[in-house]
matplotlib code that plots the C-alpha trace (Angstrom):
import matplotlib.pyplot as plt

x = [0.0, 2.8, 6.1, 8.4, 5.5, 6.0, 2.5, 2.1, 3.0, 4.2, 7.7, 9.5, 9.8, 13.7, 13.3, 11.0, 13.5, 16.2, 13.9, 12.7, 16.1, 14.7, 16.7, 17.7, 16.5, 13.3, 10.6, 7.0, 5.2, 3.3, 4.0, 7.7, 7.6, 6.9, 9.9, 12.2, 11.0, 12.1, 10.2, 10.3, 7.5, 8.1, 7.8, 6.5, 2.8, 0.5, -3.1, -5.6, -8.9, -9.2, -10.2, -7.2, -4.9, -6.5, -5.8, -2.2, -1.8, -3.6, -1.3, 1.6, 0.2, -0.5, 3.1, 4.3, 1.9, 3.2, 6.8, 8.0, 10.9, 9.9, 13.0, 12.7, 13.1, 16.3, 17.9, 16.9, 18.9, 22.5, 25.2, 27.0, 23.9, 21.1, 18.6, 19.0, 17.6, 19.6, 19.5, 16.8, 14.6, 11.2, 9.2, 5.7, 4.2, 1.0, -0.8, 0.4, 3.8, 5.1, 7.3, 10.3, 10.2, 9.2, 9.9, 11.6, 14.4, 15.3, 16.0, 19.4, 18.3, 15.3, 15.3, 13.6, 10.0, 7.5, 4.0, 1.8, -1.5, -4.0, -7.6, -9.7, -12.9, -13.2, -13.6, -16.1, -16.2, -19.8, -19.1, -15.5, -16.8, -19.2, -16.4, -14.7, -11.5, -9.8, -10.8, -9.9, -6.4, -5.7, -6.8, -4.4, -1.4, -2.0, -1.9, 1.3, 3.1, 1.8, 3.0, 6.0, 5.6, 5.5, 2.1, -0.9, -3.6, -6.6, -8.7, -12.4, -15.0, -15.5, -13.2, -9.7, -8.3, -4.8, -3.6, -0.8, 0.6, -1.7, -4.7, -6.7, -7.5, -9.7, -12.0, -11.7, -14.2, -12.6, -12.9, -10.1, -11.4, -11.6, -8.7, -7.2, -3.7, -4.1, -5.5, -2.4, -0.2, -1.6, -2.0, 0.5, 3.3, 3.6, 3.7, 6.4, 8.5, 8.2, 7.6, 7.7, 11.1, 11.2, 13.4, 16.4, 18.0, 21.1, 19.4, 18.9, 21.3, 20.9, 20.9, 23.0, 20.9, 17.8, 14.6, 12.7, 8.9, 8.7, 10.3, 7.8, 8.0, 7.3, 5.0, 1.8, 2.4, 3.6, 0.5, -1.7, -0.2, -0.8, -4.3, -5.3, -4.0, -6.3, -9.4, -8.6, -8.8, -12.5, -12.8, -11.6, -9.6, -6.3, -6.7, -5.6, -2.3, -0.5, 2.4, 4.7, 4.4, 0.7, 1.2, 1.7, 4.6, 5.4, 8.9, 10.1, 13.1, 10.8, 9.6, 13.1, 13.6, 10.3, 11.4, 14.7, 12.5, 10.7, 13.9, 13.8, 10.2, 8.2, 4.9, 3.0, 0.4, -1.4, -1.6, 0.4, 0.0, 2.2, 2.4, 4.2, 5.8, 5.5, 7.4, 9.5, 7.9, 10.3, 10.4, 9.3, 11.2, 10.7, 13.2, 14.9, 15.2, 16.9, 19.3, 20.3, 20.6, 22.1, 23.7, 21.5, 21.3, 19.5, 21.4, 20.3, 16.7, 16.4, 13.8, 16.0, 19.6, 21.8, 23.0, 25.1, 24.0, 20.3, 18.0, 16.1, 13.4, 11.8, 8.2, 5.7, 2.6, 0.1, 2.4, 5.2, 8.4, 9.2, 11.9, 12.1, 14.4, 12.9, 12.0, 13.3, 10.6, 10.2, 7.5, 6.8, 5.6, 5.1, 7.8, 7.0, 5.1, 4.1, 0.4, -0.8, -3.9, -2.4, 0.8, 3.2, 6.1, 8.5, 6.8, 7.5, 10.4, 11.3, 11.9, 13.1, 14.0, 16.7, 17.9, 17.0, 18.6, 16.5, 17.2, 16.0, 16.0, 15.0, 13.3, 15.8, 14.6, 14.7, 17.5, 17.0, 18.7, 16.9, 13.7, 14.0, 13.2, 12.2, 11.1, 7.6, 6.9, 5.5, 8.5, 9.1, 5.3, 5.2, 8.2, 7.1, 3.8, 5.4, 7.8, 5.1, 2.9, 5.7, 6.6, 3.1, 2.1, 5.0, 3.7, 0.2, 1.5, 3.2, 0.2, -2.3, -0.5, -3.9, -4.6, -5.3, -3.6, 0.1, -0.5, -1.7, 1.3, 3.7, 2.0, 0.5, 1.8, -0.5, -1.4, -1.2, -3.1, -3.2, -5.5, -6.0, -9.4, -11.0, -13.4, -16.9, -16.0, -19.5, -18.9, -15.6, -16.0, -15.4, -11.8, -10.3, -9.2, -9.3, -7.0, -5.1, -7.9, -6.7, -3.1, -1.2, -1.1, 1.9, 3.0, 3.6, 7.3, 7.6, 9.4, 6.8, 4.0, 6.0, 6.3, 2.5, 1.6, 3.9, 2.3, -1.2, -0.7, 1.0, -2.0, -4.6, -2.8, -2.0, -5.8, -6.3, -3.1, -4.3, -8.0, -8.4, -11.3, -14.4, -13.5, -10.1, -7.9, -7.8, -6.3, -6.3, -7.1, -4.5, -6.1, -3.8, -5.4, -5.1, -3.5, -5.6, -5.8, -3.4, -5.5, -4.0, -5.9, -5.3, -4.4, -4.6, -7.3, -9.2, -9.3, -10.1, -13.1, -14.4, -14.3, -16.1, -18.7, -19.1, -19.0, -20.1, -17.3, -14.5, -14.1, -11.3, -11.3, -12.2, -16.0, -15.5, -13.0, -15.5, -16.7, -13.2, -11.7, -12.8, -13.5, -11.0, -11.3, -8.4]
y = [0.0, 2.4, 2.5, 5.4, 7.9, 10.1, 11.9, 15.5, 16.6, 13.2, 12.4, 9.3, 6.4, 6.8, 10.4, 9.7, 7.2, 9.8, 12.4, 10.1, 8.2, 4.8, 2.0, 2.7, -0.7, -0.6, -2.8, -1.4, -3.4, -6.4, -8.3, -8.1, -9.1, -12.8, -13.2, -12.0, -14.6, -18.1, -20.5, -24.1, -26.2, -27.6, -31.5, -32.1, -31.4, -31.0, -32.3, -30.2, -30.6, -31.4, -27.9, -26.5, -29.0, -28.0, -24.4, -25.3, -27.1, -24.3, -21.7, -23.5, -23.2, -19.5, -19.0, -20.7, -18.6, -15.3, -16.4, -17.4, -19.9, -23.2, -24.8, -28.5, -29.0, -31.0, -28.4, -25.6, -27.0, -26.0, -28.5, -28.5, -28.3, -30.2, -28.7, -25.1, -23.4, -21.3, -17.5, -15.8, -18.8, -18.5, -21.5, -22.5, -24.6, -26.7, -27.1, -26.5, -28.0, -29.8, -27.9, -30.1, -29.4, -25.8, -24.2, -21.3, -23.6, -24.2, -20.5, -18.8, -15.4, -13.1, -12.2, -15.7, -15.7, -18.3, -18.7, -21.0, -22.5, -23.7, -24.7, -21.8, -23.5, -21.9, -18.5, -19.0, -16.1, -15.2, -14.9, -13.3, -10.2, -9.4, -9.4, -6.2, -5.1, -5.6, -9.3, -9.7, -8.2, -10.1, -13.4, -12.7, -11.8, -14.9, -17.1, -15.4, -15.8, -19.3, -20.7, -18.3, -17.3, -14.2, -14.8, -17.1, -18.0, -19.5, -21.8, -22.6, -23.9, -21.5, -18.7, -17.9, -15.2, -13.7, -12.9, -10.2, -7.8, -4.9, -6.6, -5.9, -9.5, -9.4, -12.4, -13.6, -15.9, -19.3, -19.0, -20.9, -20.0, -16.2, -13.8, -16.4, -15.9, -12.1, -12.2, -14.1, -11.8, -8.7, -10.0, -12.7, -12.2, -8.4, -8.9, -11.5, -9.4, -6.3, -7.5, -5.4, -3.9, -1.3, 1.7, 1.6, 4.6, 4.0, 5.1, 8.7, 11.5, 12.4, 16.2, 16.8, 19.9, 18.9, 20.8, 22.3, 22.0, 25.6, 26.9, 29.5, 28.2, 24.6, 24.8, 25.4, 22.3, 20.1, 21.2, 20.3, 16.8, 16.3, 17.8, 16.0, 12.7, 12.9, 13.9, 11.0, 8.6, 9.3, 8.2, 4.8, 4.6, 4.5, 2.7, -0.8, -1.9, -5.2, -6.0, -8.9, -10.0, -10.8, -13.1, -16.8, -18.5, -22.3, -21.6, -18.8, -18.2, -17.1, -14.2, -12.8, -13.4, -11.7, -8.6, -8.6, -8.8, -5.7, -3.8, -4.5, -3.1, -4.5, -3.9, -2.2, 0.6, 0.6, 4.0, 7.3, 11.0, 13.3, 17.2, 18.5, 21.8, 24.9, 24.7, 27.2, 26.3, 26.3, 29.0, 27.4, 28.4, 27.8, 25.1, 27.3, 30.2, 28.3, 26.4, 29.8, 31.5, 28.6, 26.3, 23.5, 20.6, 17.2, 14.3, 11.0, 12.0, 12.0, 14.2, 15.1, 16.4, 17.6, 21.3, 22.4, 19.0, 19.8, 17.8, 19.6, 18.1, 19.0, 18.2, 19.4, 21.4, 22.7, 22.2, 24.1, 22.6, 23.8, 23.1, 23.5, 22.6, 19.8, 21.5, 20.3, 19.1, 18.5, 16.6, 16.1, 12.6, 10.1, 7.5, 4.0, 2.1, 5.3, 5.8, 7.5, 8.6, 10.2, 11.8, 13.9, 16.0, 13.2, 11.0, 13.3, 13.4, 15.7, 14.0, 15.6, 14.9, 16.8, 15.7, 12.2, 12.0, 11.4, 13.4, 12.8, 15.3, 14.5, 16.6, 18.1, 15.7, 12.5, 10.0, 8.0, 4.9, 5.1, 6.0, 3.1, 5.5, 3.7, 5.5, 4.8, 1.8, 4.2, 6.7, 6.6, 7.0, 10.0, 11.6, 10.8, 12.3, 15.5, 16.0, 15.3, 17.9, 20.6, 19.9, 20.1, 22.9, 24.8, 24.1, 25.0, 28.4, 29.1, 28.3, 30.0, 32.5, 33.1, 29.3, 28.6, 25.3, 26.5, 29.4, 26.8, 24.6, 27.6, 29.2, 26.4, 23.1, 20.1, 17.1, 13.4, 10.8, 7.0, 4.3, 0.6, 1.3, 3.3, 6.2, 6.6, 8.6, 10.1, 11.8, 13.2, 17.1, 18.6, 19.6, 16.3, 14.1, 10.3, 7.9, 4.7, 2.0, 0.5, 0.4, -2.8, -4.3, -3.6, -3.8, -0.8, 0.2, -1.1, 1.5, 0.6, 2.1, 5.3, 5.5, 4.8, 7.5, 10.0, 9.0, 9.2, 12.6, 14.0, 12.9, 14.4, 17.8, 17.9, 17.6, 21.0, 22.4, 21.4, 22.0, 24.7, 23.0, 25.1, 24.2, 24.8, 21.9, 21.2, 17.9, 14.3, 10.7, 8.1, 4.6, 1.8, -1.8, -4.2, -1.4, 1.6, 5.3, 8.3, 11.4, 14.9, 17.6, 21.1, 20.0, 17.0, 18.6, 19.5, 16.0, 14.7, 17.2, 16.3, 12.5, 13.1, 15.2, 12.7, 9.3, 7.5, 8.8, 6.4, 2.9, 0.6, -2.7, -3.6, -2.4, 0.7, -0.8, -1.7, 2.0, 3.4, 0.5, 1.9, 5.3, 8.0, 11.6, 11.6]
z = [0.0, 0.9, -0.9, -1.4, -1.6, -4.5, -4.2, -3.7, -0.2, 1.1, 2.4, 1.7, 4.2, 3.9, 4.9, 7.7, 9.1, 9.0, 10.6, 13.6, 13.9, 12.8, 11.1, 7.6, 6.2, 7.9, 6.0, 6.5, 3.7, 4.9, 1.8, 2.5, 6.2, 5.8, 3.5, 6.2, 8.9, 9.5, 11.7, 12.9, 14.4, 17.8, 17.4, 21.0, 20.8, 23.6, 23.6, 21.6, 19.7, 16.1, 15.1, 16.8, 15.2, 11.8, 12.4, 13.3, 9.9, 7.9, 9.9, 8.2, 4.7, 5.3, 6.4, 3.3, 1.1, 2.8, 1.9, 5.4, 5.5, 7.3, 8.8, 9.7, 13.4, 13.2, 10.8, 13.1, 16.1, 16.7, 15.7, 19.1, 21.5, 20.1, 22.7, 21.5, 18.3, 16.1, 16.6, 14.3, 14.0, 15.6, 17.3, 16.6, 19.3, 19.4, 22.8, 26.5, 27.2, 30.4, 32.7, 32.1, 28.3, 27.9, 24.5, 26.0, 27.1, 23.5, 22.7, 22.9, 22.2, 23.0, 19.5, 18.7, 19.5, 20.4, 19.0, 20.9, 19.4, 22.1, 22.8, 23.7, 24.7, 28.2, 26.5, 24.0, 21.4, 22.3, 26.0, 25.3, 23.9, 26.7, 29.2, 30.3, 28.7, 32.1, 32.2, 28.5, 29.1, 32.2, 30.7, 27.7, 30.0, 32.0, 29.0, 27.8, 31.2, 32.0, 28.7, 28.7, 25.1, 23.1, 21.5, 21.9, 19.4, 21.2, 18.8, 19.4, 17.1, 14.3, 15.7, 16.7, 19.0, 18.7, 22.4, 22.5, 25.0, 24.1, 25.6, 22.5, 21.5, 18.6, 17.5, 14.0, 12.3, 11.1, 7.3, 5.7, 2.1, 2.4, 3.5, 5.9, 4.5, 4.7, 8.2, 9.3, 7.6, 9.0, 12.5, 13.4, 10.8, 11.3, 15.1, 14.9, 12.4, 14.7, 18.2, 21.4, 21.8, 24.8, 24.0, 26.5, 27.9, 26.0, 22.8, 24.2, 24.6, 28.2, 28.8, 32.0, 33.1, 34.8, 34.4, 37.5, 38.0, 38.9, 35.6, 34.3, 30.7, 31.7, 34.7, 32.7, 30.7, 33.7, 35.5, 32.5, 32.5, 36.3, 36.4, 33.1, 34.2, 37.3, 35.2, 32.9, 35.8, 35.8, 32.2, 33.0, 29.6, 31.1, 34.5, 33.5, 34.7, 35.7, 37.9, 37.1, 40.7, 40.2, 37.3, 37.6, 35.9, 35.6, 36.9, 39.1, 36.9, 34.1, 36.0, 36.2, 32.5, 31.9, 33.6, 31.6, 28.4, 29.6, 30.1, 33.8, 34.2, 37.1, 35.3, 32.6, 32.7, 29.5, 27.6, 27.8, 28.2, 26.5, 26.1, 23.0, 24.0, 21.9, 18.7, 16.7, 13.3, 10.4, 7.6, 4.3, 1.0, -2.6, -3.3, -6.1, -3.6, -0.8, -3.1, -4.4, -1.0, 1.1, -1.4, -0.3, -2.7, -2.8, -4.2, -5.9, -6.2, -2.4, -0.7, 2.4, 2.8, 5.6, 6.0, 9.0, 10.8, 10.3, 8.2, 5.3, 3.2, 0.0, -1.2, -3.7, -2.4, -4.7, -7.8, -6.1, -4.8, -1.3, 1.2, 5.0, 8.0, 10.1, 13.3, 16.7, 19.0, 22.7, 24.7, 28.3, 28.9, 31.7, 32.7, 31.8, 34.5, 36.4, 37.5, 34.3, 36.0, 39.0, 37.7, 39.9, 38.6, 39.5, 37.0, 34.1, 31.7, 28.8, 25.6, 22.5, 18.8, 17.1, 13.6, 14.2, 17.7, 20.8, 23.9, 27.5, 30.4, 33.9, 36.6, 39.2, 42.0, 39.8, 40.1, 36.9, 38.5, 42.0, 40.3, 37.8, 34.8, 31.7, 28.5, 27.3, 25.1, 22.5, 22.6, 18.9, 18.1, 20.5, 18.9, 15.3, 16.0, 17.3, 14.5, 11.9, 13.5, 13.5, 9.8, 8.5, 10.7, 9.1, 5.7, 6.5, 8.0, 4.6, 2.7, 5.0, 7.4, 9.1, 9.9, 13.6, 13.9, 13.5, 15.9, 18.4, 17.8, 18.2, 21.4, 23.2, 21.8, 21.8, 24.0, 22.8, 24.6, 24.0, 25.3, 24.3, 22.6, 20.1, 19.4, 18.0, 14.8, 14.7, 18.2, 17.4, 16.8, 13.2, 13.0, 14.1, 11.3, 11.8, 10.0, 10.2, 10.6, 7.3, 8.4, 9.3, 12.9, 14.9, 18.5, 20.7, 20.5, 16.8, 14.6, 11.9, 14.0, 14.3, 10.3, 9.8, 12.3, 10.5, 7.2, 8.4, 10.1, 7.1, 4.9, 7.2, 7.6, 3.6, 3.1, 4.8, 3.1, -0.3, -0.1, 2.6, 4.3, 5.5, 9.1, 11.0, 11.8, 15.6, 15.9, 14.8, 15.7, 14.8, 14.8, 15.5, 14.7, 17.5, 19.7, 20.3, 19.4, 19.6, 20.0, 19.4, 21.3, 22.4, 26.1, 28.3, 30.4, 27.3, 26.0, 29.5, 29.8, 26.4, 27.2, 30.5, 28.8, 26.0, 27.7, 24.6, 22.5, 23.6, 24.9, 25.9, 24.2, 20.6, 20.6, 18.6, 16.1, 13.4, 13.4, 12.8, 10.7, 7.4, 8.6, 7.3, 6.7, 4.3]

ax = plt.figure().add_subplot(projection="3d")
ax.plot(x, y, z, "-o")
ax.set_aspect("equal")
plt.show()
């Protein structure tokens, strides 16, 4: 669906990766992901029903159809240690395994993943969807931990459920004749190709000077986060969290490994709250003018270049080639694992993005080691959203100097909130663009999620830039299938007050996903 994007106003995937600081060789196309995977099937099978075994066999066919390399189990084992699987090969397991022969014991690297196919009779689909999101999420977490695997597919008569770490476990009808291979590609293969990978502190440039909560330029935004978080508590959208101590494992050692896999986190609190600080928008030039004035040149048909260590991009808007410097952005956001609905100053860090480099700054009374600071799982999505906003707001200001949205970005910044659920598009006010329901499924922290968020926001803002809508742009709603929504609003307290006044506008869980799946204002 999305290649290198030569359409008017769009920025290439290669340029986005440079701007956000993502891998140069990042693959975002579903059709290419299966070709990068190698799997082997665990020969020690647990007891399952016939319909689960049939799904398991059909899954293998779907893998082959999507280009996944199937490695015979004997060939997947290391030559010198016949109880260990070679690095880079993922393991597919049928049924629950005995504690003395757990699949995890066969792995030598956390980069190798385990997909477990099990019976799901105790959670019949018709009952499952009636249960609260909290119960659905807790059940999924328990399955993953007890079997000590990365993904679980529960199979019942006529349905299957893909359980993952987001808690949004959608139910799929069992239809092997229609779209089954595509469903496997979009739900399982994409997650295995781009699994959860928390952003470690080592990827940030740590700013030595700490910020203070009483700094005049920061205090209004810190207060917005703190006050807004408490208001959001009343919505119930961000209240779900779990502690590793509350989850049962077959082996105590697995609990320690699980913490390591989560970058030594002790638990997870779903959702995030972020506050983009006011941005100095970039001046936009005609490409011919800036090339003459500053000797800026783009090489090999690239749409980005470097000038004095800053990234410049070019694109076409309304048949005119323009160029601008990618603005630096900063956001205030909550530390991973903090109580998102009862934030204090100590729970907040300042994250920035400057020419593809992430920066991190702590509050003056925070010791990152003692306080066990960990960046949000959605760090790259947050920063990608912020820089895309700054780029396209700069362009909108160039095209329409009187537009309200760029003024808001420059003087007030924006809020970005995320919960594991969706919105009713009919209840979102005019001025907020909705996009992403048709995008691929990715786990939180996946770099691909950051790219698609950038692409969707760019398209939403370009619609206003090209067509000059009859209403002012005020924000947007980025839908992430099987994950949730990222909602851009004027402030955290503002989105909280809207949600409290419009209780039917948002839900946790999957109930509203059919409403937004094919709903796009682009």
